[in-house]
N, C-alpha and C positions, 0 to 999 in steps of 0.2 A: 383546078382539079375537078374531074367529073366523077360522079357517084351514080351507081346503078341499082335498080330494084326490079326484079322480075316477079310478076304476080299473075294470077288468073282473075283477080278482082278488077272490076271496072273503076273502082276508086282506089287511089294509092294509099290512103290513110287506113290505119288499123282501127279497131274499135276502141283502142286506148288513146286515140288522138295523135298518133305519130306514125311516121313511115321510116323504116330502117333501110339504109343504103350501104353498099360496099364499093370500095374503090377499084375492084377488079371486075371488069365488065361481064365476065362469064362465070364468076363464082356463085351467083345465085340463080342462074338460068334454069335450074331444075325446079324452081318455085312457080313457074308459070310461063305463059306465052306473051304476056304484055310487058313491055319494057318501059319503065319510068326512069327519068334521070333528074339529077339535082347537080347544079354547077358550083355549089359552095357559097352562093350569095347569102349574106347575112349570117354565116355560120360562125359560131363561137367555139374556139378550141376548148375541148374538155379540160385541158391542163389549166386554162385560165379560170376555171370554176373550182379548182381543187380546194382552195381555202374556204370558199362559200359552202361547198358540199360538206366539208369536214365540220365547219362551224354549225351549220344547220342540223347535221346528224347528231352532233353532241348535244345540241339543244333538245332535239327529239328524245334522246336517251335520258337526259336530265328530267324531262317532263313525262317520261313513260309513254311517249307517242310514236315509238317505232312501229312500222307496219307489222302485223301479225306474222310470225315466222322469222322475223329478223331481229328479235330481241337479243341483246348481248353481243351483237356483231360490232367489231371495232370500226371506227369512222374511216380509217385508211382502207380497210377491206371493202367497205361500202363504196368509197370513191372508185376503187379499182373495178368494181362491178359495172360502173358507168363507162369504163374504157376497156372493154374485153379485148383479149389478144387477137381473137378471130371472130368477128361479129357474125359470120355466116354459121360457124360451128356452134357458137354459144353467144347469144346476144347479152348475156349477163343480166344486169338490172333492167335493160330495155325490154325484157321478155318476162317481167315479173311485177308484183305489186309495188315494187320500188318506183315504177313509172308514175303511179298515182301520187306517191309521196313527192317525187321530183316535181310533178306538175303543181301540186298544192303548195309546196314550200319554196321551190326555186323559181319555176316559171311564173308563178303568181307575183313574185317580187321583182323580177328582172324581165326586160323585154328581149327574150330569147326566142328566135324563130327557128333555129337549127343549131345542132351541135356537131362538131367534127371530132370523131374518135381516131384512134391510131390507124384504123383501116376502113373507116366508113363514116357515115353521117346519120344523124337522127333528125328528121325534119318534122316540125310542129305546125308549120304554115303551108297548107296545101297549094297556095299560089306560087310557091317556089319550085314546085314539081312539074316537070313536063312529061307528057306521054309521047313516046317515040313511035 
């Protein structure tokens, strides 16, 4: 499966240390003139992280360590934020402070280079990204 990211930036990664891609080649073309692609290499399906995200979120809640603004949100709702229905229209957790939480808690403990969502991918390793 191929994933696409249009941008005007000479670097594909965001300031948050990730790049968001969509599986529809033209869905994000209004974001810029530079096309980046990702071919799914080393991608982990978000569904495979369900139990890990739920467990880690519940630990954060128990310790009062939820990111500011996300206090009191159910773990299943947080998980769903990491797999938005339409990543172009709303990137969910990938466009919020939850990215930092995910990086600190999930990425720090697991060797994850990219995540495959229901209609896109989130890439953390820039070497997996190609400029077209």
